C-alpha positions in Angstrom: -17.3 -46.3 -81.8 -16.6 -49.6 -80.1 -13.6 -48.1 -78.3 -15.7 -45.3 -76.9 -18.3 -47.8 -75.5 -15.5 -49.8 -73.9 -14.1 -46.7 -72.2 -17.5 -45.7 -70.9 -18.0 -49.2 -69.5 -14.7 -49.0 -67.8 -15.5 -45.6 -66.1 -18.9 -46.9 -65.1 -17.3 -50.0 -63.5 -14.6 -47.9 -61.8 -17.2 -45.5 -60.4 -19.2 -48.5 -59.1 -16.2 -50.0 -57.4 -15.3 -46.6 -55.7 -18.9 -46.3 -54.6 -18.8 -49.7 -52.9 -15.5 -48.9 -51.2 -16.8 -45.6 -49.9 -20.0 -47.3 -48.7 -18.0 -49.9 -46.8 -15.9 -47.2 -45.2 -18.9 -45.3 -44.2 -20.6 -48.3 -42.8 -17.5 -49.2 -40.8 -17.4 -45.7 -39.2 -21.1 -45.3 -38.6 -22.1 -46.5 -35.0 -24.8 -49.1 -35.0 -28.1 -48.0 -33.5 -29.2 -51.5 -32.7 -26.2 -53.7 -31.9 -26.5 -57.5 -32.2 -27.2 -59.5 -29.0 -25.9 -62.8 -27.8 -22.3 -61.7 -28.6 -19.4 -59.5 -27.5 -19.9 -55.9 -28.6 -16.9 -53.7 -28.8 -18.1 -50.3 -27.7 -15.4 -48.5 -29.6 -15.3 -50.2 -33.0 -18.9 -51.3 -33.1 -20.6 -48.3 -31.4 -18.2 -45.5 -31.8 -17.9 -44.7 -28.1 -15.0 -42.4 -27.2 -12.2 -44.0 -25.1 -9.9 -41.0 -25.1 -11.3 -39.5 -21.9 -12.0 -36.2 -23.6 -15.8 -36.4 -23.6 -18.5 -37.6 -21.3 -19.9 -40.9 -22.7 -22.4 -41.6 -19.9 -25.4 -41.2 -22.2 -23.7 -43.1 -25.0 -23.2 -46.1 -22.7 -26.7 -46.0 -21.4 -28.1 -45.8 -24.9 -26.1 -48.9 -25.9 -27.5 -50.8 -22.9 -31.1 -49.7 -23.7 -30.7 -50.9 -27.3 -29.9 -54.4 -26.2 -32.6 -57.1 -26.4 -33.3 -57.7 -22.7 -34.1 -61.4 -23.3 -30.8 -62.2 -24.9 -27.5 -62.0 -23.0 -24.9 -59.6 -24.3 -21.4 -58.4 -23.4 -20.4 -54.8 -23.8 -16.6 -54.9 -24.1 -14.7 -51.8 -23.2 -11.2 -52.1 -24.8 -8.2 -50.3 -23.2 -8.7 -46.6 -22.7 -10.3 -43.9 -20.6 -14.1 -43.6 -20.5 -15.3 -40.4 -18.8 -18.7 -40.9 -17.1 -19.0 -37.6 -15.1 -22.9 -37.7 -15.3 -22.8 -41.4 -14.3 -24.5 -44.4 -15.9 -27.9 -44.9 -14.2 -29.7 -48.0 -15.5 -33.4 -47.8 -14.6 -34.3 -51.5 -14.8 -37.7 -53.0 -14.3 -38.2 -56.7 -13.5 -36.4 -58.6 -16.2 -34.9 -55.8 -18.3 -31.2 -56.0 -19.4 -31.1 -59.7 -18.5 -27.6 -61.2 -18.6 -25.9 -57.9 -19.2 -22.1 -58.1 -18.8 -19.8 -55.1 -18.6 -16.3 -56.3 -19.5 -13.0 -54.4 -19.5 -9.6 -55.3 -20.7 -8.1 -55.3 -17.2 -7.9 -53.2 -14.1 -4.8 -51.4 -15.5 -6.2 -50.9 -19.0 -9.9 -49.9 -18.9 -10.7 -46.9 -16.8 -14.1 -45.4 -16.0 -13.4 -41.9 -14.7 -16.2 -39.9 -13.0 -16.4 -36.7 -11.0 -19.9 -37.9 -10.0 -21.9 -34.7 -10.8 -25.1 -36.8 -10.0 -23.5 -38.6 -7.0 -22.7 -41.9 -8.7 -20.5 -43.5 -11.4 -22.5 -46.8 -12.2 -25.9 -47.6 -10.7 -28.1 -50.6 -11.7 -31.4 -49.5 -10.2 -34.3 -52.0 -10.4 -37.4 -49.8 -10.1 -39.8 -52.7 -10.2 -41.9 -54.1 -7.4 -40.3 -57.6 -7.1 -36.9 -59.2 -7.2 -34.8 -58.8 -10.3 -33.0 -62.1 -10.7 -30.8 -61.1 -13.7 -28.5 -58.4 -12.5 -25.4 -57.4 -14.5 -21.8 -58.7 -14.3 -18.9 -56.3 -14.0 -15.3 -57.4 -14.5 -11.8 -56.4 -15.4 -11.9 -52.6 -15.1 -11.2 -49.6 -12.8 -13.8 -47.2 -11.6 -12.4 -44.0 -10.1 -13.7 -40.9 -8.4 -11.9 -38.0 -10.0 -13.7 -35.2 -8.0 -11.4 -35.4 -5.0 -14.2 -33.6 -3.2 -16.4 -36.4 -1.9 -18.9 -36.2 -4.8 -19.1 -39.9 -5.4 -21.7 -41.3 -3.0 -21.4 -44.6 -4.9 -18.9 -45.9 -7.4 -20.8 -49.1 -8.2 -24.3 -49.6 -6.8 -26.8 -52.4 -7.2 -30.4 -51.8 -6.1 -32.9 -54.7 -5.7 -31.0 -57.2 -7.9 -29.5 -60.6 -7.8 -27.3 -63.1 -9.6 -24.5 -60.5 -10.0 -20.9 -61.3 -10.4 -18.3 -58.6 -9.7 -14.7 -59.7 -10.3 -11.3 -58.2 -10.9 -12.6 -54.7 -10.4 -10.6 -51.8 -8.9 -12.6 -49.1 -7.2 -10.7 -46.0 -6.2 -10.9 -42.7 -4.2 -14.5 -42.5 -3.1 -13.3 -40.4 -0.1 -16.7 -39.4 1.3 -17.7 -36.6 3.7 -17.8 -36.0 7.4 -20.1 -33.6 9.3 -19.7 -32.9 13.0 -20.9 -29.4 13.9 -22.9 -29.0 17.1 -24.0 -32.0 19.2 -26.6 -34.7 19.4 -29.1 -36.4 21.7 -30.7 -39.7 20.9 -34.0 -41.1 22.3 -35.2 -44.4 20.8 -34.3 -44.2 17.1 -34.6 -40.4 16.8 -31.4 -38.3 16.6 -31.9 -34.6 17.5 -29.2 -32.1 16.8 -28.3 -28.7 18.3 -26.2 -26.3 16.3 -26.6 -28.5 13.2 -27.8 -28.2 9.6 -28.3 -31.7 8.2 -29.4 -32.4 4.7 -31.2 -35.4 3.0 -28.1 -36.0 0.9 -26.4 -37.3 4.0 -28.7 -40.4 4.1 -27.8 -43.2 4.4 -24.8 -42.5 6.6 -23.0 -43.7 9.7 -23.3 -41.9 13.0 -20.5 -42.1 15.6 -20.9 -41.3 19.3 -18.3 -42.2 21.9 -16.4 -44.5 19.5 -19.6 -46.5 18.6 -21.0 -46.7 15.1 -24.5 -47.2 13.9 -26.3 -46.4 10.6 -28.8 -43.6 9.9 -31.6 -44.5 7.5 -34.0 -41.6 7.6 -34.2 -37.8 7.3 -36.9 -35.8 9.1 -35.5 -32.3 9.1 -32.3 -30.3 9.2 -32.2 -31.1 13.0 -33.7 -34.6 13.2 -32.5 -37.9 11.7 -33.6 -41.5 12.2 -31.5 -44.6 13.0 -32.0 -47.8 11.1 -32.1 -49.5 14.5 -34.8 -49.0 17.1 -32.3 -47.5 19.6 -28.7 -46.4 19.9 -26.5 -49.5 20.8 -25.3 -47.9 24.1 -28.7 -46.5 25.2 -29.9 -42.9 25.3 -27.5 -40.1 24.4 -27.6 -36.5 25.7 -25.7 -33.5 24.2 -22.8 -35.6 22.9 -20.1 -34.8 20.3 -20.6 -36.9 17.2 -19.6 -37.4 13.5 -21.7 -38.3 10.5 -19.8 -40.1 7.8 -21.6 -40.3 4.5 -21.1 -41.0 0.8 -17.7 -42.5 -0.2 -19.2 -46.0 -0.9 -17.1 -47.9 -3.4 -19.4 -51.0 -3.8 -23.0 -50.6 -2.5 -25.7 -53.2 -2.0 -29.2 -51.7 -1.7 -32.2 -53.9 -1.0 -34.6 -51.4 -2.6 -38.2 -52.5 -2.1 -37.3 -56.1 -1.4 -34.0 -57.9 -1.6 -30.5 -57.8 -3.2 -29.1 -61.3 -3.0 -27.2 -64.2 -4.6 -24.1 -62.2 -5.5 -20.4 -63.1 -5.8 -17.7 -60.6 -5.4 -14.2 -61.9 -6.1 -10.7 -60.5 -6.2 -11.7 -56.8 -6.0 -9.3 -54.1 -5.1 -10.8 -51.2 -3.3 -8.6 -48.4 -2.1 -8.9 -44.9 -0.5 -12.6 -45.0 0.0 -14.6 -44.1 3.1 -16.6 -47.4 2.8 -15.2 -50.3 0.8 -18.3 -52.4 0.6 -21.5 -50.9 2.1 -24.6 -53.1 2.6 -27.4 -50.6 3.4 -29.7 -51.1 6.3 -33.4 -51.4 5.6 -36.6 -51.8 7.5 -37.8 -54.6 5.2 -36.2 -57.1 3.0 -32.4 -56.9 3.1 -29.2 -57.9 1.4 -28.3 -61.6 1.7 -26.5 -64.6 0.3 -23.5 -62.5 -0.9 -20.0 -63.9 -1.0 -16.9 -61.6 -0.9 -13.8 -63.6 -1.5 -10.3 -63.7 -2.9 -6.9 -63.1 -1.5 -5.9 -61.5 -4.8 -8.2 -58.6 -3.7 -7.8 -56.1 -0.9 -9.8 -53.3 0.8 -8.2 -50.4 2.6 -6.4 -47.1 2.5 -3.0 -46.8 0.8 -2.7 -43.0 0.9 -3.6 -40.4 3.5 -5.8 -41.9 6.1 -9.6 -41.3 5.9 -11.1 -40.7 9.4 -14.0 -43.1 10.3 -13.3 -45.4 7.3 -14.8 -48.9 7.3 -13.7 -51.8 5.1 -17.1 -53.7 5.0 -20.3 -52.4 6.5 -23.2 -54.8 7.0 -26.3 -52.7 7.9 -29.7 -53.8 9.3 -31.1 -57.0 7.8 -27.8 -57.9 6.1 -27.5 -61.7 6.5 -25.8 -64.8 5.2 -22.7 -62.9 3.9 -19.6 -65.1 3.5 -16.5 -62.9 3.7 -12.8 -63.9 3.4 -11.2 -60.8 1.9 -8.4 -58.9 3.7 -8.9 -55.3 4.9 -6.1 -52.9 5.8 -5.6 -49.5 7.4 -9.1 -48.4 8.2 -10.9 -47.3 11.5 -13.0 -50.5 11.4 -12.3 -53.4 9.2 -15.8 -55.1 9.6 -19.0 -53.7 11.2 -22.2 -55.6 11.8 -25.1 -53.3 12.7 -28.2 -55.5 13.3 -26.9 -57.9 10.8 -27.3 -61.7 11.4 -25.9 -65.1 10.5 -22.9 -63.8 8.6 -19.7 -65.8 8.4 -16.2 -64.4 8.3 -13.6 -67.0 7.3 -10.0 -65.9 7.8 -11.0 -62.3 7.0 -7.8 -60.6 8.2 -7.6 -57.0 9.4 -4.2 -55.3 9.5 -3.0 -51.8 10.2 0.3 -50.2 10.1 1.9 -48.2 12.9 0.1 -45.0 11.9 -3.3 -45.5 13.4 -6.5 -44.5 11.7 -8.3 -41.6 13.3 -11.9 -41.8 14.6 -13.6 -38.5 15.2 -15.5 -39.3 18.4 -12.5 -41.1 20.1 -9.6 -39.1 21.4 -10.8 -35.9 19.8 -10.2 -37.2 16.3 -6.5 -37.6 16.8 -5.1 -40.9 15.5 -4.7 -43.3 18.3 -4.5 -47.1 18.3 -7.1 -47.5 21.0 -9.7 -45.8 18.7 -9.7 -48.5 16.1 -11.2 -52.0 16.0 -11.0 -55.1 13.8 -14.7 -56.1 14.2 -17.5 -54.0 15.7 -20.9 -55.7 16.4 -24.2 -54.4 17.7 -27.9 -55.0 17.2 -31.3 -53.7 18.4 -32.7 -57.2 19.1 -31.6 -60.8 19.3 -33.6 -61.5 16.2 -31.7 -58.9 14.1 -28.2 -59.7 15.4 -28.0 -63.4 16.1 -25.7 -66.1 14.9 -22.7 -64.2 13.4 -19.6 -66.3 13.2 -16.0 -65.2 13.0 -13.5 -67.9 12.2 -9.7 -67.7 12.4 -9.4 -63.9 12.0 -6.0 -62.2 12.3 -6.3 -58.6 13.7 -3.1 -56.6 13.9 -2.5 -53.2 15.5 -6.0 -52.5 16.6 -7.2 -51.1 19.9 -9.6 -54.0 20.2 -9.8 -57.0 17.9 -13.5 -57.7 18.5 -15.7 -54.9 19.9 -19.3 -55.9 20.8 -21.3 -52.8 21.7 -24.3 -54.5 23.4 -25.7 -57.8 24.5 -27.9 -58.1 21.4 -24.8 -58.0 19.3 -23.5 -61.0 21.2 -26.5 -63.2 20.6 -25.2 -66.6 19.6 -22.0 -65.0 18.4 -19.2 -67.4 17.7 -15.6 -66.4 17.7 -13.2 -69.3 16.9 -9.4 -69.2 16.9 -8.7 -65.5 17.0 -5.1 -65.2 15.9 -4.4 -62.0 17.8 -3.5 -61.2 21.3 -1.8 -58.4 23.4 1.3 -58.6 21.3 -0.6 -57.2 18.3 -3.5 -55.3 19.9 -4.1 -53.4 23.0 -6.8 -55.9 23.9 -8.6 -58.7 22.2 -12.2 -58.2 23.3 -14.6 -55.6 24.5 -18.2 -56.4 25.5 -20.5 -53.4 26.2 -17.6 -51.2 27.1 -15.8 -53.8 29.4 -12.5 -55.0 28.0 -11.7 -58.7 28.1 -13.8 -61.9 27.7 -17.3 -61.7 29.2 -17.5 -63.2 32.7 -19.5 -66.3 33.3 -23.1 -65.7 34.0 -23.4 -62.3 32.2 -26.2 -61.7 29.7 -24.5 -62.9 26.6 -24.8 -66.1 24.5 -21.4 -65.7 22.8 -19.1 -68.7 22.3 -15.4 -67.8 22.3 -12.7 -70.3 21.8 -9.1 -69.1 21.4 -5.9 -68.5 23.4 -7.4 -65.7 25.5 -10.3 -67.7 26.7 -12.3 -70.8 26.2 -15.7 -69.4 27.1 -19.2 -70.7 26.4 -22.6 -69.3 27.5 
């Protein structure tokens, strides 16, 4: 009898041990519905998110973010692998939600976010509140790639009405964008009227090009009428002209929303084969400001087949106090300021190879060196375009190193030590369509000091 009791106890004990082991295995495999905050959360081992690339994990990532305590900083770590986000991760923030959120990969060559952008974006932090959000997320050490190869990605990484972001060691690839150029346009004031066109609201915001001049479109009225961000076209009224609208294809986008996007650092990012590398949207109020783009370990440009009308960094209306020192290569325009003011470029080099980048409204869209520029600057008033500074730039194989489209764009413009001349460009300067340094007494307040001219107004 005693032996039977001993065996019973043994089997009971063994069953209990097996139950505990099975419970631990089950707990390890089951994703947490409320992950701990204030720590690094491994999205694969802690949350069960698929990193094989075989399933769309957009909703799983968004759920993980929404489960975080917004008042406690947390890091979502994405270990090596492929994370398919075809639907895109749209974070609808309000005021202080998701404070201190950090999206951390294992490296640009290890963690991949792959998206065919069925909703037009890959990642979008969208503050839908009425005031500034001073706790935007940090993104670092990963690749975001448009896999549609059809211009679906309007934005790979977009920030709306946020601040205090850090974007570092990110690789953004293949947002190739779209171009529309059917019919022709006339422009009166800020109204663009098309003939033989069929425009859509999806094209806004975009960049309009007429006679090799670029300016941003902010509004959609109808299939035949659009609205400039500026109050007028930089070169004055336009009548029945050929044109091109370049839209989408924004790798990194800053959007002021209802107020401001500001106090952001971008460092050592690699942006390739996108229509717009960095796009600061123009706005009628607020703006994008106090943003630093730095790091010679980074690069913006085209490494494959050239994209017509491509721009390295676009600063739209009310973009101000940017500090930019990143190199840009092989695009139609390296840097554009469209009614943007008090921005500082410090050694922001612009280089092209011998195969010039095509521009649709110049030379019939055929690639030609004369159609490209290092810097293009315009404004609709002195107050929206004053005080930009370009220091020690190197511009190589451009038609024009610095192209200023109107006198407002030259308001208190400072160009110091341009390290390019006729040996590397067809010409160094163009002011309001006239090549060369501005003559004394003309209506410009630009200050230019370099080997082509020492010129102060």
